[in-house]
KOLDRENKOL-74510 format. One record per atom (N, C-alpha, C, O, CB): x, y, z. Coordinates in pm, whole numbers, plus 50000, padded with zeros to 5 digits. Each point is the difference from the previous one (the first is absolute). Glycine has a CB too. Layout:
// KOLDRENKOL-74510
XYZ...
// end
This chain:
// KOLDRENKOL-74510
053352239541459499075010650034500425006450133500244993150098497894995249776501955024750127500385007350119498884999650103498855002649967502625012449895498854981750263499004999650105499645014250045500865008950000500004968650074497885024549964499635013350049500675002950134500334990850075497485007449805502375014450147500565003850128499064995950113500434995150104500785024249787497504982850087499014997050101498634999049936499725007049902501665004650274497754979949877498644999249949499084994450106500464994050097500405003249669497855004750215499024994250091498664998349928499765005749893501415004850304497984981449865498634998049954499144999550126500354993450098500354993949688498175019850210499095000050114498584999049950499635006549902501995007350234497574978149931498594998449968499185005550115500294997350117500174982249741498525028450110499105005350102498564998349953499734999149880502025017550197497344983150018498584999449970499585013349937500525010550037499074973150153499485015949718499565012049928499105008850087498815001849971501354985549812500425018050322499315009250091500675013549985501225000849987498154980750177499855029249839500555013349977501095003750100500915007549965496904999249942502134988350214501035002950100501384995149954501025005450042497234993150139501784991349735501284994549954500685008649894501194998249974497914979450077500185031749888500625009249903501095008150069501115001149948496735000349920501865004350248501005007750074501164991550047501155004550002497045010750070501524972449967501054990950044500974997149886501225000750019497204989250147501055006849715500874997049886500815012349959501174998949964497194983849958501025028950083500705012449966501175002350096501085003849957496785005949952501934988050220501065001950099501124989649983501185003350012497125006250147501324978049813501004989649978500905003649882501224999050009497204983750083500965021649799500805003349882500855012450021501125000649951497124988949908501255020350212500795012050029501254996250081501085005349975496835009050021501944976850099501154995450079500994992249914501215002050010497334997050193500944992249712500864992149912500755009149904501194998049975497224982650043500905029349928500585009349905501145008150062500935004149929496864997249956502155001050245501055007750067501394993849981501015006950014497295000350155501754979949799501284993449975500725005749878501224998349986497844981250117500205027449808500605005549879500385014750015500475006349904498204977449964501135021950251500325014150030499275009649906500635008449936501604984250147496445006349910499225008749911499795013850060500235002250119498634977649789500715029450007499615013250050498604998950061499304990249977502145021749846498174998050254498665000450058498965000049888498984993250011501895019250191499394995149692499075000549887499834986249937498884996149966501775027849992500444968850025499914986549942499194990750089499184992349950503045011349939498004996950241499244991550092498515003649992499154991049996502855007150158497695014849844498595004149991499354995249870498854995750001501695024350139500194980849748499484995149872499734984950005498984995449951502275022949931499664974350177499854985450012498814996850090499204991249967503295005649999497395010150146498874997650091498675002949931499034992750019502445013050176498495004849724498775003449927499654989049900498854995849992501655028650035500494971049899499764989449901499514987250067499084993549950502695016449902498834986550260499594987950072498575001750053499194990849991503215004550073497305016449990498645002650050498974998249890498964993650022501985022450145499344989649716499064998949888499824985549956498884995549979501785027449946500434969850062499934986249953499284991050100499164991949961502975011649913498194997950254499364991750102498525003450012499164991050011503035007350113497505014549875498595004150008499204994749882498884995450017501825025250107499884980149756499324994549882499754985050015498924995149966502155022649893499914975150192499854985650020498874997150099499204990949978503245005849972497505010950157498994997750103498615003949951499064992250011502685011750165498145008249770498695005349963499464993649873498844995849997501795025650110500194977649789499524995249871500194985049981499184993449936501325029049973500564972250146500274985749982499044991250076499604989349952502765016450014497274998750153499184991550085498595005450026499144992650046502965000050059497665020149867498665006150011499184994950118498954993949982501105008849774500424999950365499244996550119500224986050052499534996650108498835019149813502364976050004500344986750049501435000550052500655010549992497754978049844502095000650216501364999650052500864990749915499534990049945499625014750288502114999049757500984992049929501385004450046500125007350098498354989649701502534998950131501375003550037500585010149902499744999549880500574977850224500475031949950500785009449921501464996650027500414998550115497805020149895502564980249884501414996350012500875011649955499765006049895499684969850069501585027450115500985009949961501374993349997500424993650096498205025550004502044982449787501384995349984500865012249971499595008949925499684968049989501905023550145500925011049972501414994249993500334990250067498165026950048502324989449804501374995249978500915011849975499665009249925499504968949982501995021650156501045009949974501124992649930500554990350052498845024050151500964990449678501074994149922500905011349954499675007249906498894973150018502565021450143500875011449972499295012750043499685001850118501414986249689498665020850098499295012550031498554999549953499315010249999502855002249985497374975949976498644998549948499094993950106500304989550058500615007949709497975009250256498954994950088498844995549913499495007749919501215007650272498894972249824498864994649927498904996750100500264994250106501244996449711497265013150149498874997750088498894993549918499715004349888500915015550261498754970049907498884993349934498884998450102500204994050106501344993849732497295017650131498814998350082499034991549920499705003349885500635019150236499174966849937499084991449927498874995050089500105000050123501784993249727497055002450085498874994150069499434989149911500394998649884499095023050239499624970749932499334989549923498515003049992499164991050005502564992050067497975029749916498615004549995499354997249866500484991849922500095025750242498344989649811499164997249884500635003649866499564994949897498535008850251502915004849850500665003649876499245010849923498965004950046501964972149944499605026549896499405010249914499504993049875500794994049927500755024450164497164982349882499444992949885500605004449866500264991649914497655005850215502325015649853500525005149874501175009450031499815012050022497904986049866503494996750113501195007650038500235011649903500335011050044500674968450057498835018349770500205010749902499085011850028500435011549998500254971449831498055014250197499045010550029500375007250130499875012250008498354974849872502235005650220500375006050128501205009349988500195008750084498904971150029501725018449784501175008549981499675013049928500855008849987500544970750007497385021849961499575012349931499875011450099499594997750114499204988649713501535026050133499845011550089498565001250049499054997749924502815014149955497984991750245498715002650064499114987750013498805001250024501355021649885500444965350076499244987650021499624999150148500845002550087500364985949720497575008050222499594998150139499334986650017499584996550110500155028149919
// end
């Protein structure tokens, strides 16, 4: 198995201030791949949405950990945002358009 060029994992408390921190960390890490400004902005937006969802919906006013993993393998950047919050009771229903 080919080893990744670079990777990291970071855990932060589910506080809204950490959304900006994780976004900045990933933007810096992504710079190793020589992306365009548009690509960096798209990545930062995706990370913001994922982290905010974990904080707001996963923990709903309680505290927990949000984990971000990122990996550069050749020209591929992989990002994983996860939490151990309450989860989604009905994933199929949540995937329906206009589900709230």
